[in-house]
Wavefront OBJ file of the C-alpha trace (Angstrom):
o trace
v 8.688 20.300 -3.665
v 7.045 18.527 -6.631
v 6.081 14.866 -6.413
v 8.624 13.953 -9.096
v 11.456 15.203 -6.835
v 10.149 13.693 -3.595
v 9.585 10.172 -4.914
v 13.275 9.410 -5.661
v 14.190 10.707 -2.188
v 11.538 8.510 -0.573
v 12.708 5.499 -2.585
v 16.336 6.083 -1.567
v 15.393 6.282 2.115
v 13.146 3.211 1.959
v 15.761 1.240 0.005
v 18.317 1.961 2.740
v 16.231 -0.046 5.234
v 17.695 -3.453 5.966
v 16.107 -6.697 7.122
v 14.883 -6.539 10.711
v 16.236 -3.017 11.259
v 14.927 0.518 11.121
v 17.576 2.884 12.441
v 16.990 6.208 14.171
v 18.810 7.886 11.279
v 16.384 6.342 8.778
v 13.409 7.437 10.890
v 14.769 11.008 10.894
v 15.055 10.905 7.105
v 11.482 9.594 6.822
v 10.323 12.483 9.048
v 11.769 14.918 6.519
v 9.379 13.613 3.853
v 6.344 12.262 5.690
v 4.133 13.599 8.466
v 4.944 12.063 11.858
v 1.375 10.761 12.167
v 1.668 8.870 8.870
v 4.980 7.252 9.872
v 3.621 6.190 13.266
v 0.469 4.781 11.651
v 2.520 2.821 9.088
v 4.817 1.405 11.785
v 1.782 0.483 13.885
v 0.357 -1.513 10.957
v 3.666 -3.375 10.693
v 3.913 -3.979 14.459
v 0.388 -5.408 14.509
v 1.210 -7.828 11.681
v -1.339 -6.199 9.381
v 0.732 -6.278 6.171
v 0.208 -9.419 4.091
v 2.321 -10.347 1.082
v 0.173 -12.572 -1.134
v 2.378 -14.616 -3.463
v 1.053 -16.851 -6.236
v 2.724 -20.031 -7.481
v 3.498 -18.228 -10.754
v 5.341 -15.396 -8.939
v 2.696 -12.659 -8.899
v 2.722 -10.521 -5.748
v -0.079 -8.516 -4.185
v -0.180 -6.853 -0.802
v -3.127 -6.518 1.521
v -3.092 -4.241 4.533
v -5.617 -4.512 7.340
v -6.545 -0.919 8.016
v -8.569 0.478 10.872
v -11.851 0.183 8.975
v -11.209 -2.174 6.043
v -8.677 -4.324 4.223
v -6.919 -2.469 1.420
v -5.068 -3.746 -1.632
v -1.675 -2.186 -2.227
v -0.098 -2.569 -5.644
v 3.599 -1.848 -6.080
v 5.869 -1.776 -9.130
v 3.328 -0.108 -11.394
v 6.042 1.057 -13.782
v 6.162 3.179 -15.897
v 3.442 5.312 -14.335
v 3.824 8.691 -12.650
v 2.839 7.115 -9.318
v 4.370 3.603 -9.338
v 2.113 2.239 -6.585
v -1.530 2.318 -5.595
v -3.797 1.688 -2.614
v -7.550 1.206 -2.511
v -7.971 3.343 0.637
v -9.820 6.682 0.554
v -6.751 8.550 1.868
v -4.706 7.473 -1.168
v -7.453 8.599 -3.537
v -7.784 11.981 -1.867
v -4.379 12.902 -0.384
v -2.177 11.398 -3.093
v -4.224 11.469 -6.297
v -6.617 14.384 -5.897
v -5.106 16.913 -3.475
v -1.468 15.916 -3.952
v -0.666 16.686 -0.309
v 1.090 13.341 0.317
v 3.296 11.121 -1.819
v 1.837 7.934 -0.325
v -0.652 6.745 2.285
v 0.189 4.830 5.470
v -0.717 1.513 3.807
v 1.770 2.002 0.966
v 4.488 3.196 3.368
v 3.842 0.208 5.653
v 4.046 -2.129 2.651
v 7.387 -0.723 1.481
v 8.942 -0.703 4.956
v 7.697 -4.189 5.861
v 8.951 -5.540 2.534
v 12.440 -4.107 3.135
v 12.470 -5.394 6.722
v 11.157 -8.841 5.688
v 8.372 -8.413 8.221
v 5.277 -8.709 6.047
v 3.308 -11.895 6.580
v 3.835 -14.158 3.561
v 0.632 -15.781 2.382
v 0.673 -18.304 -0.485
v -2.193 -17.366 -2.777
v -3.934 -19.379 -5.470
v -6.059 -18.103 -8.334
v -9.272 -18.356 -6.278
v -7.729 -16.330 -3.426
v -6.562 -13.707 -5.915
v -10.028 -13.527 -7.460
v -11.520 -13.079 -3.971
v -9.100 -10.208 -3.261
v -10.060 -8.458 -6.501
v -13.771 -9.079 -5.998
v -13.627 -7.696 -2.466
v -11.677 -4.598 -3.506
v -13.396 -3.972 -6.831
v -16.984 -5.253 -6.498
v -19.153 -5.497 -9.567
v -22.363 -3.544 -8.975
v -25.531 -5.598 -9.129
v -28.295 -3.754 -10.999
v -31.347 -2.901 -8.951
v -34.485 -4.759 -10.159
v -36.320 -1.419 -10.352
v -33.741 0.200 -12.608
v -34.382 0.305 -16.359
v -32.507 -2.469 -18.132
v -32.418 -4.757 -15.074
v -33.764 -8.235 -15.643
l 1 2 3 4 5 6 7 8 9 10 11 12 13 14 15 16 17 18 19 20 21 22 23 24 25 26 27 28 29 30 31 32 33 34 35 36 37 38 39 40 41 42 43 44 45 46 47 48 49 50 51 52 53 54 55 56 57 58 59 60 61 62 63 64 65 66 67 68 69 70 71 72 73 74 75 76 77 78 79 80 81 82 83 84 85 86 87 88 89 90 91 92 93 94 95 96 97 98 99 100 101 102 103 104 105 106 107 108 109 110 111 112 113 114 115 116 117 118 119 120 121 122 123 124 125 126 127 128 129 130 131 132 133 134 135 136 137 138 139 140 141 142 143 144 145 146 147 148 149 150 151
């Protein structure tokens, strides 16, 4: 089934999740759209307290998820794009964007579920914290002194 048809189904299932609850019926619905391994991995991230909701004083929200090998930035509400969310992990780049075999990675799924369950860890974030998040996730390459044009 094309991505455009699966995304509204995934959103409907995720939006049916209530605070502090994830029913067996909802898990069965998730299993219809996502591989079991991805669901388990997303729930494990939530159980470990690895989903952080960074909130600025001016109302901007970012999510960070502590993965098994790195911390990833998850952006949600990227309307009006074809894929209204993003993650900086390699699995998102390959499985979602390039191969199209998944509609989201475990970090994005964990972010959506933890948000609906009110279980993400809220972290007040100032402009310096936000800059550190962006710098960590999107480093600016430093030119090598031996490269032409380097000073």
